[in-house]
C-alpha angles and dihedrals in degrees: 000000000000091000090081091061095086090048092053091047091050091049089051092053097042106031105028094092092050091050090049091049091052093044091048090057090046095048100027087225130096092204092052091045092052090048092051093050093044089051091051093052092043088054090050093050093044091050099036092135094055091052090075089091094050111104099190110035095183091052089049090051092047091048089051092051091046093048091048089051091048092048090051089049092049092051084061091053093109091052090048092053089049089055100254092110123022143169106249119260087237092056092049090046091051093051093044092047090051089055091057093242119139107231089203090061099036116057110222094234124176087257091059090046090051090049089051093052090047090050091050090050089052094056121104109269096252093052093043091052092056094044093049095043096046108028101031101029097035097233122152124235087250093055092047091047092051093050097042104031090232117132119255091237091055090048091050091051092048090051092050092050090045093051090050090053091046089051091053093047094048092045088055089050091052092047092055 
């Protein structure tokens, strides 16, 4: 449907900078952030007809930017495992603490880290977005809210629910 074209163009004019700001924090690179956002809008323009079924175009665009950032991060998974790129100890500690595990008793082995990433992947998209953006990318609720248009209270609730689900998933992993 061509009638979504003006909406995509408007989102590009009004939200592009916010998407780039979020992506820059996620990738730590302005060039990468600009590429991610450009790719998201290119996808929107290339698939304009299929956007007819999308209720919230800005949320779709943000999800596309976020997914592109996550895909780029995952492609670096081998580097991360080799130590070039890593999730901060603080982020792991926050997630582990939220699960109720005692990091002193449970060694954070690569198996636990793999289980954590699998559990994050298994979260509903809206909860996963908040966990990844805040815990793994270091963004504040305010920054996420500005980029996504979702209220800080909603983001906080989604994070809490996501951490509860992560706790359950990791507890199941430990009980195996």
